[in-house]
C-alpha positions as MATLAB code, in Angstrom:
seq = 'XXXXXXXXXXXXXXXXXXXXXXXXXXXXXXXXXXXXXXXXXXXXXXXXXXXXXXXXXXXXXXXXXXXXXXXXXXXXXXXXXXXXXXXXXXXXXXXXXXXXXXXXXXXXXXXXXXXXXXXXXXXXXXXXXXXXXXXXXXXXXXXXXXXXXXXXXXXXXXXXXXXXXXXXXXXXXXXXXXXXXXXXXXXXXXXXXXXXXXXXXXXXXXXXXXXXXXXXXXXXXXXXXXXXXXXXXXXXXXXXXXXXXXXXXXXXXXXXXXXXXXXXXXXXXXXXXXXXXXXXXXXXXXXXXXXXXXXXXXXXXXXXXXXXXXXXXXXXXXXXXXXXXXXXXXXXXXXXXXXXXXXXXXXXXXXXXXXXXXXXXXXXXXXXXXXXXXXXXXXXXXXXXXXXXXXXXXXXXXXXXXXXXXXXXXXXXXXXXXXXXXXXXXXXXXXXXXXXXXXXXXXXXX';
ca = [
      23.515    1.695   22.085;
      22.888    0.670   18.802;
      19.354    0.325   17.281;
      18.439   -1.736   13.941;
      15.634   -1.002   11.985;
      14.668   -3.864   10.107;
      12.170   -4.135    7.325;
      10.788   -7.360    5.881;
      10.438   -6.461    2.482;
       9.773   -9.315   -0.058;
       6.076  -10.376   -0.400;
       5.872  -13.443   -2.839;
       2.669  -15.270   -3.794;
       2.288  -18.791   -2.286;
       0.486  -20.148   -5.472;
       3.297  -21.949   -7.516;
       1.106  -21.383  -10.748;
       1.015  -17.755  -10.129;
       4.797  -17.391   -9.273;
       5.350  -19.462  -12.623;
       3.393  -16.743  -14.420;
       5.337  -14.081  -12.805;
       8.560  -15.364  -14.557;
       6.894  -14.830  -18.054;
       4.468  -11.767  -17.543;
       6.408   -8.756  -17.051;
       3.387   -6.627  -16.254;
       2.217   -8.813  -13.510;
       5.685   -8.808  -11.625;
       6.400   -5.306  -12.240;
       4.244   -3.938   -9.606;
       5.604   -6.619   -7.192;
       9.096   -5.408   -7.773;
       8.095   -1.848   -7.363;
       6.402   -2.470   -4.078;
       9.427   -4.485   -2.855;
      11.750   -1.599   -3.893;
       9.913    0.946   -1.487;
      11.791    1.520    1.829;
       9.839    1.372    5.230;
       8.745    4.851    5.723;
       7.323    4.025    9.205;
      10.924    3.034   10.256;
      12.430    6.037    8.653;
      10.152    8.260   10.468;
      10.746    6.682   13.954;
      14.581    7.049   13.135;
      13.944   10.759   12.803;
      12.391   10.605   16.359;
      15.239    8.518   17.957;
      17.585   10.461   20.328;
      20.971   11.254   18.750;
      22.909    9.427   21.355;
      21.647    6.124   20.039;
      23.146    4.855   16.861;
      20.662    3.793   14.161;
      20.920    1.561   11.301;
      18.238    0.763    8.644;
      18.298   -2.648    6.617;
      15.646   -4.785    4.768;
      15.532   -8.705    4.653;
      13.693   -9.581    1.578;
      14.009  -13.506    2.030;
      14.727  -15.084    5.565;
      15.557  -18.205    4.014;
      18.683  -16.733    2.297;
      19.919  -15.202    5.540;
      22.722  -17.326    7.140;
      24.098  -14.836    9.660;
      22.374  -11.895   11.541;
      23.212   -8.646   10.010;
      24.640   -6.090   12.555;
      25.450   -6.334   16.382;
      22.443   -4.535   17.831;
      21.487   -3.928   21.445;
      17.837   -3.683   20.162;
      16.056   -4.279   16.878;
      12.708   -2.797   15.724;
      11.050   -4.947   13.196;
       8.485   -3.852   10.590;
       6.579   -6.510    8.545;
       3.578   -7.164    6.339;
       1.024   -9.859    7.572;
       2.353  -11.932    4.744;
       5.927  -11.927    6.234;
       4.900  -11.858    9.855;
       5.871  -15.393   10.482;
       9.285  -14.646    9.165;
       9.536  -11.538   11.356;
       8.759  -13.726   14.461;
      11.509  -16.230   13.485;
      13.918  -13.368   13.086;
      12.745  -11.737   16.297;
      13.747  -15.160   17.907;
      17.016  -15.133   16.312;
      17.818  -11.699   17.572;
      16.675  -12.488   21.107;
      18.731  -15.632   21.118;
      21.645  -13.274   20.271;
      20.961  -11.129   23.204;
      19.233   -8.283   21.489;
      16.078   -6.732   22.626;
      13.097   -6.848   19.983;
      10.430   -4.248   19.450;
       7.574   -5.110   17.202;
       4.680   -2.842   15.891;
       2.492   -2.031   12.872;
      -0.756   -3.064   11.563;
      -0.452   -6.905   11.971;
       0.883   -6.530   15.650;
      -2.041   -3.938   16.462;
      -4.593   -6.462   15.106;
      -2.891   -9.490   16.904;
      -1.277   -8.165   19.960;
      -1.297  -11.417   21.957;
       0.273  -13.294   19.148;
       2.997  -10.805   18.528;
       4.043  -10.346   22.349;
       5.135  -14.078   22.495;
       7.959  -13.142   20.106;
       9.116   -9.619   21.320;
      10.311   -7.832   24.532;
       7.835   -4.890   23.714;
       5.051   -4.480   21.298;
       3.923   -0.991   20.051;
       0.112   -0.702   19.266;
      -1.385    1.841   17.067;
       0.418    4.628   15.789;
       3.949    4.469   16.887;
       4.908    8.116   16.796;
       3.237    9.193   20.071;
       4.636    6.320   22.037;
       8.037    6.198   20.538;
       9.739    8.911   22.843;
       8.682    6.887   25.762;
      10.009    3.556   24.447;
      13.253    5.159   23.894;
      13.423    6.552   27.381;
      12.325    3.362   28.788;
      15.184    1.530   26.536;
      17.997    4.011   27.752;
      16.894    3.470   31.508;
      16.795   -0.216   31.165;
      13.122   -0.306   31.889;
      11.465   -1.483   28.536;
       7.989   -2.200   29.112;
       6.108   -5.123   27.282;
       3.418   -2.987   26.005;
       3.017    0.521   24.533;
      -0.484    1.667   23.868;
      -2.373    4.971   24.003;
      -5.772    4.077   22.846;
      -7.960    6.911   21.584;
      -4.864    9.201   21.109;
      -4.288   10.062   17.560;
      -0.890   11.540   16.428;
      -0.740   15.122   15.241;
       0.934   15.251   11.753;
       1.786   18.844   12.398;
       4.480   17.383   14.724;
       5.741   14.760   12.153;
       9.470   14.492   12.307;
      11.565   14.451    9.210;
      12.446   10.853    8.172;
      16.027    9.952    8.027;
      16.321    9.316    4.242;
      19.957    9.584    4.522;
      19.919    6.164    6.031;
      19.031    4.601    2.602;
      21.301    3.408   -0.007;
      20.413    5.657   -2.890;
      21.359    2.877   -5.567;
      18.705    0.514   -3.950;
      15.665    2.463   -4.691;
      13.691    3.678   -7.852;
      10.718    5.403   -5.761;
      10.985    7.106   -2.401;
       7.824    7.269   -0.143;
       6.448   10.406    1.477;
       3.163   10.644    3.612;
       0.747   13.513    3.074;
      -2.212   12.216    5.063;
      -3.756    9.472    7.151;
      -7.214    7.642    6.927;
      -9.974    7.442    4.354;
     -13.627    8.266    4.686;
     -14.840    5.417    2.820;
     -13.881    2.617    5.239;
     -14.147   -0.457    2.803;
     -14.648   -3.590    4.584;
     -11.426   -5.238    3.258;
      -9.295   -2.271    3.738;
      -6.159   -2.913    6.086;
      -4.577    0.429    5.762;
      -3.938    3.289    8.372;
      -7.670    3.661    8.959;
      -7.237    0.509   11.230;
      -4.818    2.372   13.542;
      -5.614    5.895   12.748;
      -9.418    6.017   12.077;
      -9.805    9.808   11.950;
      -8.499   11.485    8.637;
      -5.594   13.848    9.269;
      -3.513   15.730    6.693;
       0.135   16.740    7.201;
       0.826   20.460    6.680;
       2.072   21.073    3.256;
       5.340   22.672    4.230;
       6.331   19.556    6.026;
       5.480   17.381    2.954;
       7.703   19.873    0.887;
      10.440   19.837    3.404;
      10.633   16.019    3.025;
      10.867   16.098   -0.599;
      13.463   18.764   -0.603;
      15.448   16.459    1.866;
      14.875   13.553   -0.633;
      16.242   15.720   -3.410;
      19.532   16.403   -1.494;
      20.209   12.703   -1.878;
      18.321   11.771   -5.356;
      18.417   14.660   -7.692;
      15.607   13.649   -9.748;
      13.427   11.277   -7.410;
      10.224    9.551   -8.376;
       7.966   10.136   -5.140;
       5.294    7.774   -4.227;
       2.911    8.997   -1.743;
       2.283    6.526    1.073;
      -1.348    7.687    1.456;
      -4.718    5.877    1.867;
      -6.348    8.476   -0.101;
      -4.500   11.549   -1.085;
      -7.251   13.639   -2.302;
     -10.073   12.835    0.050;
      -9.605   16.415    0.966;
      -9.676   18.325   -2.065;
      -8.803   21.703   -0.387;
      -5.751   20.292    1.146;
      -5.121   18.308   -2.071;
      -4.888   21.418   -4.104;
      -2.631   23.235   -1.839;
      -0.184   20.214   -1.840;
      -0.398   19.856   -5.730;
       0.338   23.978   -6.061;
       3.373   23.485   -3.814;
       4.356   20.326   -5.761;
       4.589   22.071   -9.199;
       7.465   24.335   -8.102;
       9.452   21.082   -6.889;
       9.999   19.467  -10.324;
       9.489   15.977   -9.299;
       7.665   13.002  -10.895;
       4.880   11.345   -8.430;
       2.400    8.879   -7.978;
      -0.312    8.283   -5.415;
      -3.548    6.638   -4.524;
      -6.874    8.282   -4.448;
     -10.609    7.598   -5.161;
     -12.541    8.112   -8.496;
     -14.034   11.482   -7.268;
     -10.649   13.225   -8.339;
     -12.498   13.239  -11.768;
     -15.140   15.683  -10.711;
     -12.751   18.547  -10.084;
     -11.530   19.990  -13.348;
      -9.330   22.414  -11.508;
      -7.623   19.757   -9.555;
      -7.081   17.635  -12.653;
      -5.437   20.444  -14.505;
      -3.135   20.995  -11.488;
      -2.300   17.551  -11.210;
      -1.178   17.468  -14.896;
       1.101   20.460  -14.247;
       2.643   19.158  -10.942;
       4.404   16.034  -12.059;
       1.892   13.547  -11.340;
       2.652   10.580  -13.535;
      -0.235    8.139  -12.369;
      -3.221    7.647   -9.909;
      -3.904    4.300   -8.522;
      -7.672    4.284   -7.942;
      -9.487    1.453   -6.267;
     -12.433    0.801   -8.648;
     -12.692   -2.887   -6.962;
     -15.194   -4.048   -9.556;
     -16.830   -2.667  -12.808;
     -20.410   -3.062  -11.788;
     -22.905   -1.686   -9.216;
     -23.961   -5.301   -8.085;
     -20.515   -6.521   -7.068;
     -19.674   -3.163   -5.330;
     -22.971   -3.240   -3.295;
     -22.147   -3.425    0.700;
     -18.639   -3.296    0.106;
     -18.282   -0.272    2.549;
     -19.242   -0.353    6.156;
     -20.561    3.222    6.219;
     -21.976    3.960    2.867;
     -22.265    2.620   -0.484;
     -20.320    5.195   -2.230;
     -18.487    3.370   -5.031;
     -21.629    1.291   -5.912;
     -23.355    4.587   -6.627;
     -20.495    5.731   -8.849;
     -19.811    2.491  -10.825;
     -21.976    3.694  -13.849;
     -19.636    6.795  -14.241;
     -16.318    4.905  -13.821;
     -15.493    4.757  -17.632;
     -16.402    8.385  -18.079;
     -14.071    9.341  -15.154;
     -11.110    7.092  -16.315;
     -11.409    8.701  -19.831;
     -11.514   12.099  -18.098;
      -8.456   11.672  -15.957;
      -6.349   10.201  -18.724;
      -7.150   12.971  -21.183;
      -5.203   15.333  -18.786;
      -2.132   13.206  -19.371;
      -2.330   11.500  -16.168;
      -2.415    7.410  -16.314;
      -4.814    5.616  -14.159;
      -3.938    2.323  -12.441;
      -7.127    0.799  -12.042;
      -7.407   -1.921   -9.409;
      -9.940   -4.749   -9.201;
     -10.733   -7.325   -6.524;
     -11.893  -10.831   -7.418;
     -13.751  -13.120   -4.949;
     -16.200  -10.553   -3.611;
     -19.367  -12.130   -2.274;
     -21.685  -10.869   -5.024;
     -19.434  -11.913   -7.715;
     -19.976  -15.153   -9.812;
     -17.755  -16.742  -12.451;
     -18.983  -13.725  -14.935;
     -16.875  -11.457  -13.047;
     -13.630  -12.340  -14.910;
     -14.956  -11.537  -18.461;
     -16.502   -8.382  -16.777;
     -13.207   -7.023  -15.559;
     -11.351   -8.146  -18.901;
     -14.076   -6.299  -20.965;
     -14.030   -3.128  -18.796;
     -10.233   -2.919  -18.883;
     -10.373   -3.224  -22.704;
     -13.133   -0.646  -22.896;
     -11.686    1.819  -20.781;
      -8.254    1.979  -22.056;
      -6.754    1.821  -18.601;
      -3.271    2.477  -18.914;
      -2.357    0.080  -15.979;
      -4.443   -2.445  -14.074;
      -3.819   -4.398  -11.040;
      -5.965   -7.506  -10.205;
      -6.081   -9.189   -6.824;
      -8.069  -11.638   -4.682;
     -10.194  -10.575   -1.908;
      -7.784  -10.866    1.094;
      -9.207  -10.889    4.745;
      -6.222   -9.073    6.389;
      -6.464   -9.475   10.457;
      -8.233   -6.499   11.996;
     -10.555   -5.692    9.267;
     -14.205   -6.099    9.374;
     -13.854   -8.482    6.280;
     -11.662  -10.918    8.553;
     -14.167  -10.716   11.473;
     -17.148  -11.345    9.328;
     -15.695  -14.305    7.392;
     -14.444  -15.902   10.703;
     -17.952  -15.556   12.090;
     -19.255  -17.387    8.912;
     -16.833  -20.014    9.186;
     -15.480  -19.316    5.794;
     -11.740  -18.814    6.545;
      -9.418  -21.612    5.592;
      -7.523  -21.188    8.800;
      -7.506  -18.555   11.766;
      -3.795  -17.639   11.159;
      -3.045  -18.236    7.487;
      -0.970  -15.106    7.458;
       1.668  -16.417    4.832;
      -1.226  -16.175    2.327;
      -1.978  -12.517    2.999;
      -0.304  -11.510   -0.485;
      -3.285  -10.389   -2.397;
      -2.784  -13.349   -4.777;
      -3.478  -16.549   -2.525;
      -7.126  -17.561   -1.562;
      -7.689  -17.580    2.159;
     -11.447  -18.373    2.239;
     -14.374  -19.970    0.580;
     -16.025  -18.032   -1.811;
     -19.794  -17.141   -1.829;
     -20.595  -16.833   -5.511;
     -18.347  -19.505   -7.087;
     -16.295  -22.616   -6.122;
     -12.432  -22.256   -5.059;
     -11.324  -23.927   -8.249;
     -13.512  -21.495  -10.241;
     -11.997  -18.593   -8.563;
      -8.527  -19.681   -8.756;
      -8.691  -20.813  -12.286;
     -10.593  -17.794  -13.377;
      -8.269  -15.334  -11.627;
      -5.070  -17.207  -13.225;
      -6.764  -16.971  -16.616;
      -7.346  -13.227  -16.114;
      -3.937  -12.532  -14.971;
      -2.495  -14.333  -18.104;
      -4.793  -12.169  -20.476;
      -4.406   -8.743  -18.787;
      -0.632   -8.786  -18.557;
      -0.046  -10.551  -22.037;
       2.053   -8.568  -24.272;
      -0.794   -8.105  -26.815;
      -3.311   -6.930  -24.141;
      -0.670   -4.599  -22.548;
       0.237   -3.019  -25.931;
      -3.447   -2.500  -26.715;
      -4.077   -0.865  -23.259;
      -1.070    1.434  -23.630;
      -1.368    2.159  -27.287;
      -3.935    4.748  -26.731;
      -1.541    7.233  -25.217;
       1.193    9.074  -27.130;
       4.300   10.214  -25.170;
       5.233   13.839  -25.818;
       8.986   15.091  -25.254;
       7.903   16.204  -21.845;
       6.967   12.619  -20.750;
       3.315   13.493  -20.721;
       0.684   11.083  -21.903;
      -2.104   12.174  -24.399;
      -5.225    9.897  -24.245;
      -6.736    8.561  -27.382;
     -10.408    7.713  -26.694;
     -11.547    4.444  -28.396;
     -13.570    5.111  -31.417;
     -17.387    4.647  -31.099;
     -17.326    3.833  -27.407;
     -20.261    4.855  -25.429;
     -19.895    6.726  -22.247;
     -22.353    6.004  -19.279;
];
């Protein structure tokens, strides 16, 4: 029996003007290319749980319109997709089923819209796939594949996490390799569509398992760049320190996502700098307290810290770790002044990297449900526009045209050669590749 693990890997903005900008703004398109270059860790993990008597092949399809012939002759395929490409995933599933292959669908979108996904699959897997995959494989081998696999309330124990099958990848195709160290996040932001939607309790993977995965990667890529596929790597500071201490011995460069509280811990920052951490991606969301108010469903944690954002960024970058600050435009409490607010904050803060997106109501999130109740969604199933760069709803604080025009202007400015040079010019690269932060002369800290 042959199993195909297929990742839909190319997410593209639908807005033609932003696509045009992407052709001329290297900074804007750079992050998209990095995302597209990341393999599907979820599929590689399932490959590690698949019985050895089932032949497994991993492949990616970035653009279904360019696919003339179905790749591979598979008895069954498991397809993973972002919401933005789920309609392509459904079309691909139909083609495989027409060719006689069984189709399994799972992931965040499928878990959020099971009735929709079930129309295109022989089986759907809801929630975390790891605790269900052994049964899926057993039923498949017995010729008794079930239409639905779901274990509500059961969360996978990361102590039992299998070693992903990184050897299925073509080493020449990837500039970053993903590893997961934990799942979940205590902040519960309204818009968040990460693993908290299928694994709502925070859970950490044992450090020794993380290091085993990194060593497996190093056996294929001698000097890998690791991207941790975590929601918030340092939500648990004690676990984070154990992890960073172990990473320091592995001589790898790495990147991860966390929250701004990492700046509170001097010991952790020093350890990060010595462990090969190249950059932290931090969801700032907005530079002011008013815009952040009510963004989280349980607390107002980010709003309470907004006045200390500048100080925190400077502190992290002084340790030689670049910060990729992420901002969301189109929040309900934002007016047209938000664009200048982000632009001025980025200039003042000296963020080495910046990422701006439009607020996006992904299916299954509290944001989607609220906007649906308020009648503000343009369509109920506008999944092609779940790209983070395409508007899907009626804004509260400005018109559609104001938001789209302001966002486009902000993108042009932030990723222009001059602005990028200004942001990054406050760093000096040493021979070891570490960055030294030069604070802006005369800047006031809050």
